[in-house]
FIKE-968356 format. One line per 8 residues: number of its first residue (from 0); for each residue x, y, z of C-alpha. Coordinates in nm, 3 decimals, always signed. Example, Ala and Ser with C-alpha at 12.3 -4.5 7.8 and 13.67 -1.06 7.14 Angstrom:
REM FIKE-968356
0> +1.230 -0.450 +0.780 ~ +1.367 -0.106 +0.714
REM end
This chain:
REM FIKE-968356
0> -3.289 -1.297 +3.867 ~ -3.640 -1.418 +3.788 ~ -3.931 -1.177 +3.802 ~ -4.222 -1.261 +4.029 ~ -4.435 -1.425 +3.759 ~ -4.146 -1.644 +3.643 ~ -4.061 -1.736 +4.001 ~ -4.417 -1.845 +4.068
8> -4.431 -2.047 +3.745 ~ -4.109 -2.220 +3.849 ~ -4.252 -2.284 +4.195 ~ -4.558 -2.456 +4.046 ~ -4.342 -2.682 +3.829 ~ -4.109 -2.757 +4.122 ~ -4.406 -2.851 +4.340 ~ -4.546 -3.089 +4.079
16> -4.202 -3.254 +4.043 ~ -4.110 -3.267 +4.411 ~ -4.017 -3.587 +4.596 ~ -4.091 -3.472 +4.952 ~ -3.838 -3.654 +5.163 ~ -3.792 -3.771 +5.521 ~ -3.487 -3.991 +5.572 ~ -3.386 -3.923 +5.931
24> -3.259 -4.208 +6.146 ~ -3.510 -4.111 +6.414 ~ -3.818 -4.109 +6.185 ~ -4.135 -4.259 +6.332 ~ -4.475 -4.342 +6.188 ~ -4.596 -4.008 +6.326 ~ -4.324 -3.831 +6.126 ~ -4.435 -4.010 +5.810
32> -4.796 -3.916 +5.879 ~ -4.697 -3.549 +5.900 ~ -4.490 -3.587 +5.582 ~ -4.789 -3.729 +5.394 ~ -5.011 -3.447 +5.519 ~ -4.760 -3.191 +5.391 ~ -4.751 -3.371 +5.056 ~ -5.115 -3.271 +5.008
40> -5.083 -2.907 +5.106 ~ -5.290 -2.602 +5.015 ~ -5.075 -2.518 +4.713 ~ -5.125 -2.861 +4.556 ~ -4.981 -3.213 +4.572 ~ -4.620 -3.318 +4.529 ~ -4.515 -3.593 +4.287 ~ -4.404 -3.841 +4.554
48> -4.283 -3.889 +4.907 ~ -3.952 -4.064 +4.973 ~ -3.904 -4.267 +5.293 ~ -3.716 -4.558 +5.449 ~ -3.824 -4.904 +5.335 ~ -3.983 -4.975 +5.673 ~ -4.226 -4.687 +5.617 ~ -4.326 -4.764 +5.258
56> -4.650 -4.936 +5.354 ~ -4.743 -4.660 +5.600 ~ -4.689 -4.391 +5.337 ~ -4.882 -4.583 +5.073 ~ -5.176 -4.619 +5.308 ~ -5.177 -4.249 +5.393 ~ -5.159 -4.107 +5.040 ~ -5.397 -4.091 +4.746
64> -5.305 -4.293 +4.439 ~ -5.184 -3.991 +4.240 ~ -4.896 -3.930 +4.484 ~ -4.628 -4.196 +4.443 ~ -4.427 -4.355 +4.721 ~ -4.052 -4.393 +4.679 ~ -3.820 -4.565 +4.925 ~ -3.444 -4.596 +4.945
72> -3.227 -4.907 +4.910 ~ -2.859 -4.952 +4.997 ~ -2.891 -4.612 +5.166 ~ -2.709 -4.393 +5.242 ~ -2.366 -4.553 +5.225 ~ -2.399 -4.738 +4.895 ~ -2.227 -5.055 +5.007 ~ -2.111 -5.333 +4.776
80> -2.339 -5.583 +4.951 ~ -2.567 -5.710 +4.674 ~ -2.782 -5.914 +4.912 ~ -2.854 -5.607 +5.124 ~ -2.952 -5.394 +4.824 ~ -3.183 -5.667 +4.696 ~ -3.332 -5.722 +5.043 ~ -3.415 -5.353 +5.073
88> -3.568 -5.356 +4.726 ~ -3.787 -5.657 +4.799 ~ -3.910 -5.488 +5.119 ~ -3.996 -5.171 +4.928 ~ -4.193 -5.362 +4.667 ~ -4.376 -5.557 +4.938 ~ -4.464 -5.229 +5.108 ~ -4.652 -5.107 +4.803
96> -4.414 -4.833 +4.690 ~ -4.390 -4.759 +4.318 ~ -4.032 -4.627 +4.310 ~ -3.697 -4.751 +4.436 ~ -3.408 -4.509 +4.490 ~ -3.097 -4.728 +4.515 ~ -2.749 -4.600 +4.592 ~ -2.485 -4.713 +4.344
104> -2.198 -4.892 +4.526 ~ -1.979 -4.588 +4.563 ~ -1.647 -4.729 +4.684 ~ -1.672 -5.001 +4.422 ~ -1.721 -4.740 +4.150 ~ -1.426 -4.540 +4.282 ~ -1.218 -4.858 +4.260 ~ -1.330 -4.897 +3.897
112> -1.481 -5.240 +3.962 ~ -1.746 -5.184 +3.700 ~ -1.849 -5.548 +3.684 ~ -1.957 -5.547 +4.048 ~ -2.138 -5.215 +4.009 ~ -2.326 -5.351 +3.709 ~ -2.398 -5.676 +3.893 ~ -2.552 -5.503 +4.195
120> -2.770 -5.276 +3.986 ~ -2.879 -5.563 +3.762 ~ -2.984 -5.769 +4.067 ~ -3.183 -5.477 +4.205 ~ -3.344 -5.425 +3.865 ~ -3.443 -5.792 +3.856 ~ -3.601 -5.758 +4.201 ~ -3.830 -5.474 +4.088
128> -3.896 -5.533 +3.717 ~ -4.217 -5.328 +3.696 ~ -4.118 -5.045 +3.931 ~ -3.945 -4.716 +3.863 ~ -3.576 -4.754 +3.948 ~ -3.374 -4.444 +4.034 ~ -2.999 -4.492 +4.073 ~ -2.830 -4.249 +4.313
136> -2.480 -4.177 +4.186 ~ -2.359 -3.972 +4.485 ~ -2.186 -3.736 +4.246 ~ -2.022 -3.528 +4.520 ~ -1.821 -3.834 +4.625 ~ -1.747 -3.959 +4.273 ~ -1.616 -3.611 +4.205 ~ -1.471 -3.631 +3.856
144> -1.668 -3.579 +3.538 ~ -1.523 -3.903 +3.404 ~ -1.652 -4.112 +3.696 ~ -1.993 -3.944 +3.695 ~ -2.027 -4.005 +3.323 ~ -1.922 -4.370 +3.352 ~ -2.152 -4.430 +3.651 ~ -2.439 -4.280 +3.450
152> -2.365 -4.504 +3.153 ~ -2.344 -4.818 +3.369 ~ -2.668 -4.731 +3.549 ~ -2.855 -4.682 +3.223 ~ -2.714 -5.005 +3.083 ~ -2.827 -5.189 +3.399 ~ -3.185 -5.072 +3.344 ~ -3.219 -4.751 +3.545
160> -3.532 -4.552 +3.473 ~ -3.381 -4.245 +3.641 ~ -3.043 -4.101 +3.733 ~ -3.034 -3.920 +4.068 ~ -2.749 -3.697 +4.181 ~ -2.717 -3.755 +4.552 ~ -2.837 -3.896 +4.882 ~ -2.827 -3.553 +5.046
168> -2.616 -3.707 +5.323 ~ -2.270 -3.597 +5.207 ~ -2.081 -3.268 +5.215 ~ -2.138 -3.209 +4.841 ~ -2.475 -3.299 +4.694 ~ -2.630 -3.185 +4.366 ~ -2.421 -2.947 +4.155 ~ -2.493 -2.798 +3.812
176> -2.174 -2.950 +3.675 ~ -2.266 -3.303 +3.778 ~ -2.621 -3.251 +3.652 ~ -2.491 -3.142 +3.313 ~ -2.282 -3.459 +3.278 ~ -2.573 -3.680 +3.378 ~ -2.811 -3.501 +3.141 ~ -2.560 -3.543 +2.857
184> -2.574 -3.920 +2.918 ~ -2.953 -3.912 +2.934 ~ -2.961 -3.724 +2.603 ~ -2.731 -3.985 +2.448 ~ -2.961 -4.262 +2.571 ~ -3.258 -4.081 +2.416 ~ -3.082 -4.085 +2.079 ~ -3.085 -4.464 +2.109
192> -3.450 -4.485 +2.206 ~ -3.411 -4.499 +2.586 ~ -3.612 -4.254 +2.797 ~ -3.439 -4.191 +3.130 ~ -3.552 -3.941 +3.392 ~ -3.336 -3.705 +3.597 ~ -3.359 -3.628 +3.968 ~ -3.157 -3.353 +4.137
200> -3.133 -3.414 +4.510 ~ -2.955 -3.261 +4.806 ~ -2.892 -2.895 +4.888 ~ -3.188 -2.765 +4.686 ~ -3.363 -2.538 +4.933 ~ -3.521 -2.258 +4.733 ~ -3.720 -2.211 +4.415 ~ -3.420 -2.024 +4.276
208> -3.203 -2.332 +4.343 ~ -3.459 -2.553 +4.167 ~ -3.470 -2.322 +3.865 ~ -3.103 -2.397 +3.789 ~ -3.179 -2.766 +3.737 ~ -3.502 -2.700 +3.551 ~ -3.315 -2.481 +3.302 ~ -3.041 -2.738 +3.252
216> -3.298 -3.012 +3.195 ~ -3.480 -2.809 +2.932 ~ -3.165 -2.685 +2.761 ~ -2.981 -3.017 +2.739 ~ -3.272 -3.245 +2.660 ~ -3.462 -3.004 +2.434 ~ -3.787 -3.116 +2.589 ~ -4.090 -2.911 +2.681
224> -4.167 -2.803 +3.035 ~ -4.047 -3.048 +3.298 ~ -4.300 -3.299 +3.422 ~ -4.290 -3.549 +3.710 ~ -4.265 -3.846 +3.473 ~ -3.918 -3.733 +3.363 ~ -3.789 -3.475 +3.613 ~ -3.783 -3.474 +3.992
232> -3.639 -3.270 +4.275 ~ -3.551 -3.449 +4.597 ~ -3.574 -3.221 +4.897 ~ -3.701 -3.191 +5.251 ~ -3.698 -2.811 +5.286 ~ -3.777 -2.690 +4.932 ~ -4.151 -2.710 +4.997 ~ -4.122 -2.430 +5.253
240> -3.995 -2.187 +4.990 ~ -4.241 -2.312 +4.727 ~ -4.529 -2.240 +4.963 ~ -4.385 -1.898 +5.046 ~ -4.361 -1.807 +4.677 ~ -4.703 -1.945 +4.586 ~ -4.858 -1.795 +4.898 ~ -4.791 -1.452 +4.751
248> -5.017 -1.547 +4.462 ~ -5.303 -1.618 +4.703 ~ -5.257 -1.278 +4.870 ~ -5.238 -1.099 +4.535 ~ -5.547 -1.274 +4.398 ~ -5.743 -1.187 +4.711 ~ -5.633 -0.824 +4.683 ~ -5.735 -0.811 +4.317
256> -6.072 -0.963 +4.399 ~ -6.133 -0.695 +4.662 ~ -6.031 -0.419 +4.425 ~ -6.269 -0.556 +4.161 ~ -6.558 -0.570 +4.406 ~ -6.586 -0.947 +4.439
REM end
């Protein structure tokens, strides 16, 4: 168990690496406005917000430049329809978002049709050549270490800038085991000069949950502290716990100031 100082340090890193997410079927512009307000909360800004393609322009207009906008393509089912994935991607780019989170064609990967998987991802990559491309593997559905590893390798070969665990819409989302396999592939890519980021998404609700993935990232990639250019957490409820943890710092600092006569 982390002590209070370590927990707060983890909370600050998690906040800076957070993709604050709203991907409900019933989302409205008002929901996105509230999301963007939360992204600029009293504890500090998040790294990005993640929304449906139809809200990319709204989010971009509501946020300062230092908070990125991500939007999802081929989401959440990860169909094999290349035209659909490309259409979503083009809409995201047109909306002014900087990042595309595309779902790998899951059933196609399960069927071991690697050529089609590669083809879809390559077409999406071609549709957003200057944008950050995160490929969602949906590791809870792929299940086996072998499939997760192969999906990671194909995604990197197709030009992914990031590997992302999950959509958050399935029974099993991010797990430490899947993260370890993905990070092993990212480490292998780094040995060949490719820098690929990692995003854990789905089921991460507390700072303690986030700390598991932060530790794995640091251990397996032998990098310094995680930063939002290489590590992200995708969550809709994690910010609540981050603010609870960091809120204790505000109370403690105020108490110390009173005790010191300020």
